[in-house]
Backbone of each chain as ProteinMPNN parsed JSONL, in Angstrom:
{"seq_chain_A": "GAVVSQHPSRVICKSGTSVKIECRSLDFQATTMFWYRQFPKQSLMLMATSNEGSKATYEQGVEKDKFLINHASLTLSTLTVTSAHPEDSSFYICSARQVRADTGELFFGEGSRLTVL", "coords_chain_A": {"N_chain_A": [[86.6, 123.786, 1.415], [88.313, 121.923, -1.019], [91.395, 123.103, -2.681], [92.75, 124.455, -5.881], [95.34, 126.265, -7.142], [96.349, 128.432, -9.721], [99.264, 129.763, -11.272], [100.985, 132.1, -13.074], [98.219, 134.232, -13.25], [97.766, 135.609, -15.546], [99.751, 135.968, -18.508], [101.964, 137.642, -20.541], [103.717, 137.263, -23.604], [106.831, 137.474, -25.86], [107.027, 136.273, -28.884], [108.52, 133.003, -29.344], [109.768, 132.824, -27.23], [109.584, 131.149, -23.638], [107.195, 129.937, -21.383], [106.033, 129.483, -18.085], [103.698, 127.851, -16.32], [102.111, 127.426, -13.057], [100.897, 124.937, -10.955], [98.979, 124.531, -8.273], [97.879, 122.48, -5.499], [96.336, 123.09, -2.794], [95.344, 122.161, -0.091], [95.386, 119.524, -0.351], [96.685, 116.397, -1.51], [97.579, 115.369, -4.762], [98.163, 113.114, -6.736], [97.812, 112.976, -9.323], [97.227, 115.105, -11.954], [95.465, 117.302, -14.284], [95.79, 118.928, -17.223], [94.344, 121.653, -19.114], [93.075, 123.055, -22.088], [91.893, 125.904, -23.295], [90.29, 127.842, -26.035], [88.881, 130.707, -27.333], [85.174, 131.089, -26.638], [85.047, 128.249, -26.839], [85.003, 124.978, -25.598], [86.715, 123.393, -22.895], [89.703, 121.365, -23.622], [91.066, 118.483, -23.233], [94.636, 118.392, -22.375], [96.911, 117.102, -21.204], [97.526, 114.276, -18.731], [99.147, 114.699, -15.75], [101.509, 113.411, -13.995], [102.631, 112.615, -10.865], [106.189, 111.86, -10.193], [106.571, 110.865, -12.673], [106.301, 110.39, -16.11], [104.325, 112.564, -18.021], [100.986, 111.943, -19.529], [100.207, 112.472, -22.749], [97.639, 113.822, -24.58], [96.339, 112.899, -27.834], [97.693, 114.631, -30.607], [98.812, 116.777, -29.375], [101.587, 118.46, -28.641], [104.307, 116.853, -26.99], [107.118, 117.84, -26.777], [106.698, 120.342, -26.931], [104.868, 121.245, -24.888], [105.769, 121.253, -22.205], [105.695, 119.212, -19.173], [105.887, 118.96, -15.634], [105.694, 117.111, -12.804], [106.766, 117.228, -10.006], [106.164, 117.1, -7.515], [103.779, 115.924, -4.929], [101.841, 118.264, -4.809], [102.235, 119.996, -6.839], [102.313, 120.87, -10.05], [103.917, 121.779, -13.496], [103.566, 123.378, -16.097], [105.201, 124.02, -19.096], [105.171, 126.044, -21.59], [106.972, 126.02, -24.759], [109.15, 127.873, -26.72], [107.019, 129.608, -27.729], [104.169, 130.71, -29.771], [102.145, 132.78, -31.482], [99.642, 131.136, -32.169], [99.622, 129.574, -29.532], [98.523, 131.068, -27.854], [96.163, 131.056, -25.429], [93.554, 129.827, -23.136], [94.553, 128.411, -20.136], [94.015, 125.735, -18.149], [94.445, 124.104, -15.016], [93.526, 121.124, -13.298], [92.716, 118.806, -10.434], [91.844, 115.785, -8.949], [90.451, 114.913, -5.825], [90.281, 112.313, -4.364], [87.144, 111.232, -2.153], [84.999, 109.795, -0.146], [82.405, 110.389, -0.587], [82.331, 111.762, -3.038], [83.887, 112.312, -6.261], [84.967, 114.718, -6.874], [86.349, 116.887, -9.41], [88.66, 119.459, -9.098], [89.312, 122.846, -9.907], [91.822, 125.337, -11.153], [92.19, 128.697, -11.347], [92.767, 129.541, -13.882], [94.942, 130.187, -16.471], [95.921, 132.543, -18.325], [97.41, 133.014, -21.498], [99.406, 135.106, -23.602], [100.493, 135.485, -26.545], [102.77, 137.597, -28.208]], "CA_chain_A": [[86.687, 122.647, 0.355], [89.714, 121.828, -1.937], [91.586, 124.303, -3.789], [93.604, 124.26, -6.854], [95.725, 127.397, -7.69], [97.107, 128.526, -10.486], [100.094, 131.295, -11.446], [100.632, 133.5, -12.988], [96.684, 134.167, -14.021], [97.812, 136.139, -17.085], [101.095, 136.273, -18.701], [102.045, 138.103, -22.116], [105.407, 137.085, -23.772], [107.151, 137.317, -26.871], [107.127, 134.848, -29.71], [109.716, 132.333, -29.388], [110.104, 132.682, -25.59], [109.304, 129.892, -22.911], [106.458, 130.368, -20.379], [105.939, 128.631, -17.07], [102.253, 127.763, -15.552], [102.258, 126.529, -11.958], [99.309, 124.599, -10.699], [99.189, 123.818, -7.011], [96.826, 122.001, -4.837], [96.545, 123.722, -1.6], [95.274, 121.759, 0.916], [95.159, 118.13, -0.542], [98.111, 115.977, -2.395], [97.211, 114.907, -6.159], [99.16, 112.31, -7.708], [97.761, 113.187, -11.081], [96.621, 116.524, -12.221], [95.115, 117.312, -15.807], [96.156, 120.369, -18.178], [93.274, 121.746, -20.36], [93.052, 124.374, -23.053], [90.401, 126.816, -23.855], [90.006, 128.84, -26.893], [87.679, 131.543, -27.177], [83.987, 130.267, -27.172], [85.154, 126.851, -27.144], [84.981, 123.862, -24.848], [87.714, 122.75, -22.627], [90.281, 120.418, -24.231], [92.291, 117.762, -22.348], [96.047, 118.394, -23.345], [97.887, 115.798, -20.983], [97.586, 114.095, -17.607], [100.443, 114.942, -15.356], [101.637, 111.961, -13.128], [103.757, 112.661, -9.741], [107.207, 111.284, -10.2], [106.632, 110.091, -13.66], [106.202, 111.353, -17.505], [102.958, 113.013, -18.24], [100.451, 111.277, -20.948], [99.605, 113.571, -23.559], [96.314, 113.674, -25.483], [96.509, 112.925, -29.377], [97.81, 116.056, -31.348], [99.395, 117.514, -28.4], [103.241, 118.284, -28.815], [104.885, 116.657, -25.624], [107.959, 118.665, -26.917], [106.246, 121.85, -26.855], [104.194, 121.606, -23.692], [106.655, 120.392, -20.911], [105.15, 119.006, -17.719], [106.731, 118.511, -14.694], [104.857, 116.961, -11.352], [107.982, 116.848, -9.058], [105.5, 116.64, -5.816], [102.445, 115.693, -4.602], [100.965, 119.455, -4.864], [102.653, 120.979, -7.807], [102.531, 120.507, -11.312], [103.805, 122.737, -14.119], [103.178, 123.291, -17.677], [106.112, 125.037, -19.697], [105.174, 126.238, -23.058], [108.413, 126.232, -25.209], [109.12, 128.502, -27.932], [105.578, 130.056, -27.738], [103.869, 131.344, -30.965], [100.95, 133.136, -31.306], [98.501, 130.175, -31.913], [99.682, 128.983, -28.339], [97.714, 132.14, -26.98], [95.101, 130.379, -24.89], [93.422, 130.054, -21.887], [95.207, 127.239, -19.922], [93.329, 125.484, -16.854], [94.849, 122.978, -14.588], [92.575, 120.497, -12.467], [93.165, 117.857, -9.804], [90.989, 115.213, -8.217], [90.276, 114.562, -4.575], [88.941, 111.272, -4.111], [86.681, 110.92, -1.431], [83.947, 108.62, -0.149], [81.152, 110.769, -1.03], [82.287, 112.329, -4.217], [85.128, 112.397, -6.813], [84.884, 116.085, -7.479], [87.468, 117.511, -9.957], [88.71, 120.796, -8.776], [89.947, 123.296, -11.203], [92.314, 126.327, -10.796], [91.642, 129.791, -11.676], [93.201, 129.416, -15.429], [96.043, 131.349, -16.861], [95.281, 133.215, -20.022], [98.637, 133.226, -22.393], [99.196, 135.751, -24.908], [101.881, 135.529, -27.453], [102.59, 138.531, -29.338]], "C_chain_A": [[88.289, 122.686, -0.765], [90.011, 122.592, -2.881], [92.708, 124.158, -4.606], [94.003, 125.817, -7.123], [96.591, 127.637, -8.836], [98.3, 129.929, -10.686], [101.135, 131.104, -12.459], [98.823, 133.412, -13.795], [96.875, 134.755, -15.736], [99.342, 136.425, -17.185], [100.775, 136.463, -20.515], [103.682, 137.741, -22.573], [105.461, 137.012, -25.563], [107.108, 136.269, -27.5], [108.583, 134.113, -29.591], [110.502, 132.169, -28.003], [109.447, 131.327, -24.785], [108.33, 130.608, -21.977], [106.012, 129.471, -19.524], [104.791, 128.681, -16.555], [102.631, 126.96, -14.134], [100.679, 126.091, -11.705], [99.666, 123.775, -9.296], [97.956, 123.268, -6.316], [97.166, 122.27, -3.4], [96.515, 122.909, -0.523], [95.016, 119.945, 0.805], [96.367, 117.913, -1.624], [97.054, 115.301, -3.65], [98.187, 114.282, -6.454], [99.103, 112.507, -8.999], [96.753, 114.361, -11.111], [96.536, 116.72, -13.841], [95.316, 118.929, -16.08], [95.171, 120.326, -19.334], [93.48, 122.977, -20.971], [92.124, 124.967, -23.46], [90.552, 127.81, -24.654], [88.873, 129.261, -26.706], [86.429, 131.081, -27.545], [83.853, 128.777, -27.253], [85.07, 126.005, -25.696], [86.36, 123.848, -24.28], [88.52, 121.418, -23.148], [91.344, 119.923, -23.805], [93.714, 117.85, -22.975], [96.725, 117.178, -22.771], [97.333, 115.63, -19.385], [99.023, 114.233, -16.779], [100.795, 113.78, -13.981], [102.696, 112.455, -12.148], [104.826, 111.492, -10.229], [107.173, 110.203, -11.54], [105.961, 111.072, -15.101], [104.602, 111.411, -17.616], [102.421, 112.262, -19.597], [99.657, 112.348, -21.467], [98.536, 113.054, -24.447], [96.839, 113.619, -26.989], [96.573, 114.344, -30.035], [98.272, 117.135, -30.535], [100.778, 117.303, -28.392], [103.739, 117.853, -27.496], [106.412, 117.899, -25.612], [107.826, 120.223, -26.832], [105.639, 122.226, -25.574], [104.95, 120.704, -22.744], [105.829, 120.204, -19.643], [105.765, 118.267, -16.681], [105.557, 118.119, -13.482], [105.824, 116.318, -10.497], [107.276, 116.582, -7.78], [104.085, 116.506, -5.971], [101.478, 117.047, -4.716], [101.585, 120.446, -5.898], [103.059, 120.288, -9.018], [102.767, 121.934, -12.11], [103.909, 122.346, -15.559], [104.184, 124.335, -18.473], [105.703, 124.939, -21.455], [106.21, 126.706, -23.941], [108.29, 126.756, -26.318], [107.386, 128.932, -28.489], [105.613, 130.726, -29.132], [102.546, 131.794, -30.938], [99.579, 132.583, -31.042], [98.426, 129.55, -30.885], [98.969, 129.911, -27.613], [96.487, 131.321, -26.907], [94.595, 130.648, -23.526], [93.745, 128.707, -21.231], [94.85, 126.562, -18.402], [93.908, 124.202, -16.306], [93.506, 122.231, -13.33], [93.153, 119.262, -11.671], [91.857, 117.139, -9.136], [91.257, 114.845, -6.683], [89.54, 113.646, -4.42], [88.755, 110.868, -2.731], [85.637, 109.892, -1.227], [82.734, 109.094, -0.676], [81.216, 111.404, -2.628], [83.474, 112.403, -5.084], [85.303, 113.735, -7.644], [86.4, 116.379, -7.919], [87.644, 118.904, -9.916], [89.594, 121.393, -9.769], [90.694, 124.74, -10.59], [91.708, 127.251, -11.667], [91.736, 129.946, -13.49], [94.24, 130.464, -15.409], [95.957, 131.594, -18.605], [96.879, 133.764, -20.383], [98.443, 133.928, -23.475], [100.553, 136.176, -25.455], [101.841, 136.524, -28.324], [103.752, 138.252, -30.543]], "O_chain_A": [[89.042, 123.631, -1.001], [89.26, 122.864, -3.818], [93.721, 123.715, -4.064], [93.083, 126.613, -7.315], [97.629, 126.977, -8.888], [98.032, 131.02, -10.183], [101.924, 130.17, -12.605], [98.449, 132.644, -14.681], [96.29, 134.4, -16.759], [100.042, 136.934, -16.31], [100.014, 135.94, -21.328], [104.656, 137.98, -21.859], [104.566, 136.66, -26.332], [107.137, 135.21, -26.873], [109.637, 134.726, -29.758], [111.547, 131.557, -27.781], [108.809, 130.521, -25.462], [108.54, 131.797, -21.739], [105.506, 128.486, -20.061], [104.605, 129.825, -16.14], [103.37, 125.976, -14.15], [99.641, 126.637, -12.079], [100.356, 122.762, -9.182], [96.901, 123.762, -6.713], [98.144, 121.755, -2.858], [97.56, 122.812, 0.12], [94.557, 119.256, 1.716], [96.885, 118.765, -2.346], [95.942, 114.829, -3.414], [99.258, 114.889, -6.462], [100.034, 112.309, -9.781], [95.729, 114.491, -10.439], [97.445, 116.33, -14.575], [95.055, 119.869, -15.329], [95.063, 119.466, -20.207], [94.041, 123.9, -20.381], [91.368, 124.31, -24.177], [90.974, 128.839, -24.125], [87.949, 128.668, -26.149], [86.332, 130.635, -28.688], [82.851, 128.167, -27.625], [85.094, 126.692, -24.675], [87.257, 124.244, -25.024], [87.889, 120.365, -23.06], [92.434, 120.495, -23.838], [93.89, 117.361, -24.091], [97.113, 116.283, -23.521], [96.803, 116.579, -18.808], [100.018, 113.785, -17.349], [99.963, 113.591, -13.094], [103.767, 112.737, -12.685], [104.434, 110.384, -10.595], [107.601, 109.049, -11.512], [105.338, 112.133, -15.055], [103.824, 110.494, -17.351], [103.155, 112.005, -20.551], [98.747, 112.972, -20.921], [98.595, 111.945, -24.977], [97.789, 114.345, -27.282], [95.612, 115.112, -29.996], [98.168, 118.304, -30.905], [101.247, 116.184, -28.183], [103.525, 118.746, -26.675], [106.676, 118.63, -24.658], [108.712, 121.068, -26.696], [105.806, 123.361, -25.127], [104.682, 119.512, -22.597], [105.307, 121.202, -19.148], [106.127, 117.097, -16.808], [104.596, 118.871, -13.322], [105.803, 115.113, -10.246], [107.818, 115.826, -6.973], [103.379, 116.88, -6.908], [100.269, 116.814, -4.706], [101.41, 121.655, -5.752], [103.889, 119.382, -9.096], [102.207, 122.978, -11.777], [104.251, 121.267, -16.042], [103.868, 125.523, -18.423], [105.905, 124.03, -22.259], [106.385, 127.924, -23.904], [107.428, 126.317, -27.079], [106.813, 128.524, -29.499], [106.628, 131.195, -29.646], [101.753, 131.104, -30.298], [98.695, 132.993, -30.29], [97.429, 128.836, -30.77], [98.726, 129.495, -26.481], [95.847, 130.928, -27.882], [95.077, 131.533, -22.819], [93.189, 127.753, -21.777], [95.539, 126.985, -17.473], [93.897, 123.217, -17.044], [92.747, 122.94, -12.67], [94.077, 118.663, -12.22], [90.898, 117.839, -8.81], [92.394, 114.465, -6.404], [88.32, 113.779, -4.318], [89.641, 110.333, -2.065], [85.403, 109.12, -2.157], [81.981, 108.288, -1.221], [80.195, 111.488, -3.309], [84.413, 112.654, -4.329], [85.69, 113.802, -8.811], [87.395, 116.229, -7.21], [86.907, 119.617, -10.596], [90.446, 120.761, -10.394], [90.177, 125.248, -9.595], [90.911, 126.937, -12.55], [90.833, 130.413, -14.185], [94.387, 131.366, -14.584], [95.947, 130.917, -19.633], [97.456, 134.661, -19.768], [97.568, 133.648, -24.294], [101.409, 136.93, -24.992], [100.997, 136.499, -29.22], [103.758, 138.938, -31.565]]}, "seq_chain_B": "LAKTTQPISMDSYEGQEVNITCSHNNIATNDYITWYQQFPSQGPRFIIQGYKTKVTNEVASLFIPADRKSSTLSLPRVSLSDTAVYYCLVGSSNQAGTALIFGKGTTLSVSS", "coords_chain_B": {"N_chain_B": [[84.866, 106.76, -22.573], [81.733, 108.294, -21.466], [79.752, 110.011, -23.887], [78.538, 113.03, -24.174], [75.74, 115.096, -24.824], [74.391, 118.234, -25.005], [72.024, 120.764, -25.209], [72.801, 123.659, -27.202], [72.421, 126.245, -26.487], [70.72, 128.217, -24.093], [67.892, 130.415, -23.12], [66.822, 132.633, -20.431], [64.772, 134.139, -18.051], [65.045, 136.559, -15.16], [64.257, 135.04, -12.132], [63.073, 132.883, -12.797], [62.762, 129.084, -13.305], [65.073, 127.237, -14.242], [65.536, 124.262, -16.473], [68.31, 121.967, -17.83], [68.744, 119.737, -19.993], [70.818, 116.877, -20.602], [71.808, 114.532, -22.355], [73.241, 110.908, -22.045], [73.918, 108.291, -23.375], [75.574, 106.391, -23.329], [76.578, 105.901, -21.032], [78.658, 104.19, -18.227], [78.233, 101.746, -15.79], [79.702, 102.128, -13.524], [80.017, 104.975, -13.584], [79.589, 108.209, -12.609], [77.447, 111.409, -12.914], [78.039, 114.432, -13.241], [77.831, 118.016, -12.888], [79.133, 121.198, -14.126], [79.897, 124.695, -13.786], [80.999, 127.202, -15.723], [82.398, 130.646, -15.723], [83.279, 133.463, -17.958], [86.608, 133.366, -18.497], [87.33, 132.123, -16.202], [87.949, 128.999, -14.296], [86.304, 126.049, -14.459], [83.642, 125.271, -11.988], [82.249, 123.384, -9.705], [79.21, 121.972, -9.473], [76.863, 120.044, -8.87], [76.542, 116.682, -8.174], [75.634, 113.418, -9.182], [74.405, 110.263, -8.786], [72.193, 108.58, -9.245], [68.489, 108.667, -9.322], [67.559, 111.532, -7.419], [69.128, 114.256, -6.537], [69.872, 116.989, -4.671], [71.424, 120.185, -3.895], [72.344, 123.095, -2.216], [72.243, 125.04, -4.339], [71.252, 124.039, -6.601], [69.31, 121.191, -8.396], [69.515, 117.902, -9.429], [68.218, 115.627, -11.543], [67.704, 112.349, -12.423], [67.018, 109.765, -14.312], [65.746, 106.28, -14.326], [66.877, 104.621, -16.22], [69.407, 106.169, -16.647], [70.233, 107.553, -18.646], [70.292, 109.822, -19.098], [70.051, 113.176, -17.931], [69.107, 115.652, -15.732], [69.723, 119.157, -14.992], [68.526, 121.314, -12.948], [67.786, 124.547, -12.055], [66.8, 126.823, -9.528], [64.648, 129.815, -9.585], [66.7, 131.827, -11.237], [69.137, 133.926, -11.602], [70.662, 137.008, -12.744], [73.431, 136.489, -11.875], [73.534, 134.058, -12.988], [74.024, 133.463, -15.322], [76.074, 132.076, -17.505], [78.102, 129.204, -18.701], [77.354, 125.969, -19.009], [78.396, 122.768, -17.991], [77.828, 119.544, -18.565], [79.218, 116.328, -17.164], [80.28, 112.81, -17.389], [81.986, 110.114, -15.846], [84.149, 107.966, -14.148], [83.921, 108.205, -10.55], [85.516, 107.276, -8.694], [88.402, 107.118, -9.548], [91.054, 108.44, -9.211], [92.764, 108.931, -11.146], [91.737, 109.505, -13.545], [90.793, 111.601, -16.029], [88.132, 114.104, -16.811], [86.144, 114.445, -19.504], [85.391, 117.303, -21.508], [82.134, 118.18, -22.952], [80.491, 120.377, -25.377], [78.991, 122.179, -23.684], [76.283, 124.046, -22.428], [75.074, 127.17, -22.982], [73.974, 129.595, -20.768], [71.881, 132.327, -20.712], [70.966, 134.812, -18.945], [68.28, 137.055, -18.357], [66.94, 140.359, -17.602]], "CA_chain_B": [[84.204, 107.564, -21.562], [80.537, 108.612, -22.388], [80.008, 111.274, -24.844], [77.248, 113.561, -23.592], [74.95, 116.095, -25.663], [73.524, 119.327, -24.523], [71.615, 122.136, -25.811], [73.888, 124.687, -27.377], [72.313, 127.718, -25.713], [69.31, 128.636, -23.5], [67.86, 131.748, -22.719], [65.991, 132.926, -19.458], [64.47, 135.763, -17.394], [65.307, 136.326, -13.614], [63.4, 134.369, -11.109], [62.425, 131.647, -13.723], [63.468, 128.108, -13.025], [65.821, 126.751, -15.734], [66.287, 122.969, -16.516], [69.053, 121.766, -18.559], [68.751, 118.325, -20.062], [71.635, 116.279, -21.056], [71.909, 113.162, -22.999], [74.522, 110.163, -22.024], [73.045, 107.218, -23.778], [76.549, 105.224, -23.24], [77.049, 105.969, -19.548], [78.871, 103.219, -17.761], [77.596, 101.503, -14.77], [80.282, 103.092, -12.43], [80.062, 106.454, -14.003], [78.732, 109.436, -12.107], [77.039, 112.615, -13.458], [78.676, 115.771, -12.942], [77.745, 119.273, -13.749], [80.124, 122.347, -13.751], [79.79, 125.663, -14.116], [82.081, 127.966, -16.046], [82.185, 131.924, -16.223], [84.355, 133.991, -18.389], [88.018, 133.656, -18.073], [87.492, 131.396, -15.117], [88.086, 127.656, -14.175], [85.096, 125.569, -14.033], [83.306, 125.373, -10.761], [81.535, 122.133, -9.549], [77.847, 122.394, -9.021], [76.149, 118.952, -8.332], [76.924, 115.394, -8.794], [74.858, 112.223, -8.708], [74.437, 108.47, -9.69], [70.675, 107.932, -9.868], [67.423, 109.131, -8.698], [67.413, 112.903, -7.395], [70.065, 114.963, -5.808], [69.592, 118.454, -4.229], [72.218, 121.037, -2.64], [71.814, 124.653, -2.018], [72.168, 125.851, -5.555], [70.753, 122.962, -7.905], [68.91, 119.892, -8.164], [69.876, 116.804, -10.468], [67.296, 114.485, -11.606], [68.336, 111.133, -13.255], [65.756, 108.735, -14.29], [66.352, 105.06, -13.793], [68.087, 104.409, -17.077], [70.533, 106.907, -16.145], [70.862, 107.858, -20.045], [69.874, 111.286, -19.228], [70.109, 114.125, -16.646], [68.689, 117.402, -15.917], [70.143, 120.291, -14.063], [67.4, 122.254, -12.357], [68.274, 125.821, -11.286], [65.716, 127.356, -9.2], [64.775, 130.946, -9.683], [67.847, 132.111, -11.691], [69.422, 135.571, -11.519], [71.481, 137.61, -13.679], [74.797, 136.184, -12.085], [73.696, 132.491, -13.199], [74.603, 133.637, -16.753], [77.67, 131.061, -17.648], [78.323, 128.128, -19.375], [77.156, 124.657, -18.033], [78.568, 121.265, -18.609], [77.618, 117.919, -18.123], [80.26, 115.173, -17.668], [80.158, 111.712, -17.106], [82.905, 109.7, -15.589], [84.199, 107.202, -12.704], [83.964, 108.84, -9.537], [86.819, 106.783, -7.91], [89.638, 106.927, -10.103], [91.992, 110.07, -9.27], [93.912, 109.514, -12.254], [91.095, 109.724, -14.756], [90.439, 112.947, -16.346], [86.837, 114.358, -17.417], [86.148, 115.082, -20.825], [83.907, 118.208, -21.493], [81.203, 118.676, -24.342], [80.503, 121.741, -25.678], [78.331, 122.779, -22.704], [75.103, 124.979, -22.434], [75.223, 128.701, -22.687], [72.77, 130.091, -20.401], [71.82, 133.696, -20.702], [69.637, 135.383, -18.147], [67.996, 138.515, -18.705], [66.095, 141.134, -16.49]], "C_chain_B": [[82.764, 108.238, -22.538], [80.546, 109.801, -22.671], [78.353, 111.77, -24.128], [77.122, 114.732, -24.916], [73.752, 117.017, -24.983], [73.023, 120.187, -25.322], [72.837, 123.151, -26.056], [73.78, 125.989, -26.489], [70.873, 127.731, -25.172], [69.191, 129.992, -22.996], [66.618, 131.827, -21.355], [65.866, 134.209, -18.918], [64.8, 135.455, -15.885], [64.265, 135.625, -13.079], [62.612, 133.064, -11.896], [63.229, 130.084, -13.258], [64.041, 127.631, -14.57], [66.306, 125.041, -15.573], [66.988, 122.776, -18.03], [69.108, 120.292, -18.911], [70.179, 118.07, -20.638], [71.774, 114.822, -21.355], [73.192, 112.316, -22.951], [74.235, 108.918, -22.257], [74.208, 105.923, -23.418], [77.296, 105.392, -21.748], [77.277, 104.504, -19.082], [78.24, 102.831, -16.384], [78.291, 101.991, -13.418], [80.503, 104.524, -12.52], [78.987, 107.191, -13.256], [78.309, 110.522, -13.18], [77.478, 113.693, -12.725], [78.407, 117.052, -13.592], [78.511, 120.365, -13.351], [79.595, 123.617, -14.542], [80.889, 126.791, -14.434], [81.851, 129.595, -16.456], [83.568, 132.304, -17.068], [85.736, 134.056, -17.938], [88.382, 133.122, -16.533], [87.349, 129.71, -14.99], [86.389, 127.245, -13.998], [84.923, 125.35, -12.601], [82.198, 124.233, -10.83], [79.966, 122.734, -9.01], [77.196, 121.304, -8.31], [76.75, 117.717, -8.918], [75.786, 114.267, -8.583], [75.211, 111.021, -9.665], [73.088, 108.259, -9.898], [69.615, 108.766, -9.212], [67.642, 111.093, -8.774], [68.437, 113.312, -6.039], [69.739, 116.229, -5.57], [70.608, 119.007, -3.284], [71.476, 122.128, -2.888], [71.727, 125.55, -3.189], [71.419, 124.995, -6.438], [70.083, 121.927, -7.502], [69.447, 119.356, -9.316], [68.776, 115.7, -10.489], [67.925, 113.516, -12.857], [67.425, 109.842, -13.337], [66.381, 107.644, -14.545], [67.386, 104.621, -14.659], [69.154, 104.98, -17.108], [70.79, 107.382, -17.781], [70.414, 109.4, -20.512], [69.914, 111.814, -18.033], [69.68, 115.31, -16.879], [68.818, 118.134, -14.545], [69.113, 121.283, -13.867], [68.201, 123.38, -11.373], [67.111, 126.607, -10.888], [65.772, 128.983, -9.019], [66.081, 131.719, -10.1], [67.875, 133.536, -11.496], [70.525, 135.765, -12.455], [72.889, 136.872, -13.641], [74.769, 134.484, -12.535], [74.226, 132.408, -14.772], [76.044, 132.757, -16.81], [77.419, 129.842, -18.437], [78.22, 126.949, -18.28], [77.476, 123.342, -18.767], [78.355, 120.312, -18.044], [78.595, 117.066, -18.323], [79.671, 113.703, -17.206], [81.5, 110.961, -16.838], [83.074, 108.796, -14.104], [84.618, 108.313, -11.746], [85.503, 108.392, -8.67], [88.009, 106.547, -8.413], [90.142, 108.43, -10.184], [92.415, 110.161, -10.37], [93.104, 109.625, -13.614], [90.283, 111.14, -14.874], [88.597, 113.284, -16.894], [86.854, 115.114, -18.4], [85.025, 115.984, -20.848], [83.338, 117.9, -22.925], [81.516, 119.753, -24.367], [79.825, 122.771, -24.676], [77.118, 123.587, -23.23], [75.625, 126.407, -22.235], [74.09, 129.202, -22.215], [72.766, 131.465, -20.48], [70.684, 134.138, -19.911], [69.373, 136.597, -18.216], [67.001, 139.192, -17.617], [64.64, 141.467, -17.021]], "O_chain_B": [[82.706, 108.542, -23.73], [81.134, 110.667, -22.023], [77.406, 111.084, -23.743], [77.998, 115.114, -25.692], [72.634, 116.689, -24.586], [73.702, 120.413, -26.324], [73.694, 123.386, -25.203], [74.695, 126.606, -25.943], [69.948, 127.26, -25.833], [70.128, 130.643, -22.533], [65.628, 131.096, -21.383], [66.581, 135.179, -19.168], [64.824, 134.308, -15.437], [63.227, 135.661, -13.739], [61.647, 132.455, -11.435], [64.39, 130.175, -12.86], [63.5, 127.699, -15.673], [67.17, 124.629, -14.798], [66.527, 123.202, -19.089], [69.565, 119.57, -18.026], [70.741, 119.036, -21.154], [71.845, 114.011, -20.432], [74.173, 112.696, -23.59], [74.271, 108.224, -21.241], [73.861, 104.752, -23.265], [78.441, 105.017, -21.495], [76.45, 103.632, -19.351], [77.669, 103.768, -15.826], [77.645, 102.22, -12.395], [81.088, 105.181, -11.659], [77.791, 106.901, -13.25], [78.845, 110.481, -14.288], [77.219, 113.775, -11.525], [78.72, 117.207, -14.772], [78.591, 120.534, -12.134], [79.022, 123.598, -15.632], [81.589, 127.247, -13.531], [81.165, 129.833, -17.45], [84.641, 131.711, -16.958], [86.017, 134.801, -17.0], [89.328, 133.491, -15.837], [86.504, 129.207, -15.731], [85.499, 127.958, -13.535], [85.941, 125.234, -11.919], [81.403, 124.125, -11.764], [79.745, 123.724, -8.312], [76.922, 121.519, -7.129], [77.366, 117.711, -9.984], [75.039, 114.443, -7.62], [75.875, 110.847, -10.687], [72.832, 107.639, -10.93], [70.041, 109.654, -8.473], [67.812, 111.771, -9.787], [68.463, 112.808, -4.915], [69.155, 116.707, -6.542], [70.766, 118.561, -2.148], [70.41, 122.252, -3.49], [71.222, 126.67, -3.104], [70.804, 125.711, -7.228], [70.149, 121.613, -6.314], [69.85, 120.103, -10.208], [68.527, 114.993, -9.512], [68.455, 113.881, -13.907], [67.235, 109.064, -12.401], [67.529, 107.731, -14.981], [68.506, 104.29, -14.269], [70.073, 104.352, -17.634], [71.994, 107.568, -17.953], [70.254, 109.946, -21.603], [69.829, 111.089, -17.043], [69.786, 115.955, -17.922], [68.304, 117.896, -13.452], [68.913, 122.097, -14.769], [68.912, 123.212, -10.382], [66.403, 127.081, -11.776], [66.724, 129.493, -8.428], [66.59, 132.324, -9.156], [66.892, 134.243, -11.273], [71.216, 134.845, -12.893], [73.53, 136.595, -14.655], [75.764, 133.764, -12.445], [74.742, 131.411, -15.277], [76.966, 132.978, -16.026], [76.252, 129.641, -18.773], [78.724, 126.892, -17.159], [76.985, 122.936, -19.821], [78.725, 120.189, -16.877], [78.988, 116.884, -19.476], [78.565, 113.637, -16.668], [82.307, 111.191, -17.739], [82.303, 108.914, -13.151], [85.457, 109.172, -12.018], [86.327, 109.163, -8.177], [88.756, 105.78, -7.805], [89.776, 109.326, -10.945], [92.559, 111.282, -10.856], [93.701, 109.81, -14.675], [89.447, 111.624, -14.111], [88.008, 112.325, -17.392], [87.379, 116.227, -18.424], [83.92, 115.7, -20.387], [84.005, 117.451, -23.857], [82.436, 120.288, -23.748], [80.021, 123.983, -24.77], [77.003, 123.761, -24.443], [76.492, 126.706, -21.414], [73.141, 129.337, -22.987], [73.888, 131.925, -20.275], [69.531, 133.837, -20.22], [70.332, 137.364, -18.129], [66.348, 138.484, -16.851], [63.841, 142.065, -16.299]]}, "name": "protein", "num_of_chains": 2, "seq": "GAVVSQHPSRVICKSGTSVKIECRSLDFQATTMFWYRQFPKQSLMLMATSNEGSKATYEQGVEKDKFLINHASLTLSTLTVTSAHPEDSSFYICSARQVRADTGELFFGEGSRLTVLLAKTTQPISMDSYEGQEVNITCSHNNIATNDYITWYQQFPSQGPRFIIQGYKTKVTNEVASLFIPADRKSSTLSLPRVSLSDTAVYYCLVGSSNQAGTALIFGKGTTLSVSS"}
């Protein structure tokens, strides 16, 4: 089946630094990818929709200048957390949908755990 | 996007059948119902998807009544490894650019 891969799976950084997380669709092309954030014992919260070749669409309350999203190719989207602070520590998950005749299953990456010290 | 309501938590024992019901009163005509499973520190994993009536695969069954305002995920003979959070989502299956919005999910705890 379709696979979405994220890298890195875990990252620890100092406050004030920037961190980039990559999301790749390994065996299908995704014109759209989605970024979610999940805090401990909470559900996934949609942050933004990443569109290949155009600007991302951010959900209300998500700072576009802090969470930079680039979707330069049909198989790669990146999320950069700029000037990270401890409150940005979270589990970041990307996903992409492969439209097929039988199902519109949304495939998720393994997630990336960010810890900001 | 339709809002879903699920029980916050459920407890079961190994070997039992578990049924998790989800309410989605505002489901749209072109919305599908999809269930995902999530283990700690992992991304959600697709379990099953359906539009109406009953769908069965190798891991679960999905029952959807005629009015489609609810659905029930049935896990036969659960094991300890089925302990996870289960999310019910509704949304259009054919729109690649449409994200799925997650509700709170149901935390299933299976004991021996």
